[in-house]
C-alpha positions as semicolon CSV with decimal commas, in nm:
position;residue;x (nm);y (nm);z (nm)
1;P;2,018;-0,664;-1,545
2;F;1,735;-0,670;-1,838
3;T;1,421;-0,598;-1,680
4;Q;1,078;-0,455;-1,852
5;F;0,752;-0,377;-1,782
6;L;0,437;-0,207;-1,975
7;V;0,400;0,176;-1,887
8;F;-0,025;0,248;-1,894
9;R;-0,086;0,593;-2,067
10;N;-0,257;0,676;-1,761
11;P;-0,311;0,601;-1,382
12;I;-0,442;0,276;-1,272
13;R;-0,613;0,263;-0,925
14;L;-0,631;-0,002;-0,703
15;Q;-0,950;0,048;-0,397
16;F;-0,844;-0,184;-0,103
17;T;-1,151;-0,281;0,092
18;F;-1,008;-0,408;0,484
19;G;-1,381;-0,357;0,654
20;R;-1,456;-0,390;1,015
21;Q;-1,214;-0,617;1,106
22;G;-0,970;-0,638;0,861
23;W;-0,764;-0,383;0,947
24;E;-0,741;-0,387;1,358
25;D;-0,345;-0,233;1,352
26;L;-0,364;0,130;1,504
27;Y;0,001;0,215;1,446
28;F;0,040;0,053;1,099
29;R;-0,135;0,107;0,782
30;P;-0,087;-0,088;0,469
31;Q;0,119;0,012;0,150
32;L;0,127;-0,205;-0,169
33;R;0,512;-0,115;-0,295
34;Y;0,612;-0,305;-0,607
35;W;0,977;-0,502;-0,689
36;E;1,221;-0,227;-0,839
37;A;1,479;-0,534;-1,025
38;Y;1,711;-0,336;-1,179
39;R;1,806;-0,170;-0,794
40;E;1,645;-0,450;-0,682
41;E;1,490;-0,308;-0,384
42;W;1,069;-0,304;-0,279
43;R;0,932;0,055;-0,366
44;T;0,541;0,233;-0,325
45;A;0,331;0,133;-0,564
46;A;0,231;0,496;-0,603
47;S;0,626;0,564;-0,682
48;S;0,550;0,389;-1,013
49;C;0,383;0,764;-1,159
50;P;0,528;1,033;-1,223
51;P;0,513;1,277;-1,004
52;G;0,228;1,488;-1,092
53;Q;0,031;1,139;-1,065
54;V;0,106;1,011;-0,756
55;F;-0,218;0,911;-0,547
56;E;-0,218;0,719;-0,215
57;R;-0,481;0,773;0,059
58;W;-0,539;0,583;0,370
59;N;-0,947;0,631;0,508
60;Y;-0,926;0,574;0,879
61;V;-1,291;0,545;0,889
62;H;-1,363;0,283;0,678
63;N;-1,058;0,105;0,643
64;I;-0,953;0,188;0,280
65;Y;-0,657;0,227;0,103
66;T;-0,650;0,340;-0,308
67;V;-0,352;0,337;-0,414
68;D;-0,262;0,455;-0,831
69;L;-0,049;0,258;-1,039
70;C;0,122;0,353;-1,357
71;H;0,326;0,011;-1,487
72;L;0,264;-0,345;-1,423
73;S;0,581;-0,482;-1,161
74;Q;0,603;-0,766;-0,928
75;F;0,334;-0,614;-0,614
76;A;0,344;-0,728;-0,234
77;M;0,099;-0,537;0,070
78;F;0,399;-0,427;0,354
79;E;0,301;-0,221;0,724
80;L;0,392;0,151;0,720
81;Y;0,444;0,231;1,071
82;S;0,168;0,558;1,070
83;P;0,068;0,631;1,483
84;V;-0,301;0,806;1,559
85;S;-0,295;1,168;1,603
86;T;-0,403;1,192;1,987
87;T;-0,371;1,444;2,278
88;S;-0,317;1,152;2,542
89;Q;0,022;0,962;2,567
90;S;0,086;0,623;2,340
91;P;0,102;0,281;2,497
92;E;0,416;0,158;2,460
93;L;0,431;-0,006;2,107
94;V;0,529;-0,331;2,032
95;E;0,715;-0,442;1,691
96;P;0,548;-0,722;1,535
97;N;0,716;-0,972;1,332
98;S;0,811;-0,921;0,987
99;F;0,655;-1,167;0,849
100;E;0,267;-1,255;0,813
101;D;0,079;-1,483;0,741
102;P;-0,064;-1,393;0,408
103;G;-0,389;-1,606;0,435
104;F;-0,630;-1,357;0,444
105;V;-0,887;-1,243;0,178
106;I;-0,893;-0,899;0,042
107;G;-1,140;-0,721;-0,188
108;F;-1,063;-0,443;-0,409
109;S;-1,158;-0,282;-0,715
110;I;-0,976;-0,126;-0,972
111;T;-1,079;0,214;-1,127
112;L;-0,955;0,318;-1,467
113;A;-0,810;0,726;-1,355
């Protein structure tokens, strides 16, 4: 299929601030992905950049997700399983439904890298 997208000279950094109540699940964290039309699959937004420019961080203390983008596309926020390291035994996990109502508001800021 024919696809076309805009590639940036330098990465654009997105910062999503979820606040105290914004992302409550300790075992899942947000991950921005883009739709790769040629292979028809979702890929991590950070992988839109060349290897030397990949940046993706989740701040557990302040609930801030930061990721760099290197081209425009169709984007969506996913949940990524990422358990917090503890010395005690973790409770049994219950997998959430694959579809959640995206009816919540996310604040974000864009910073040129």
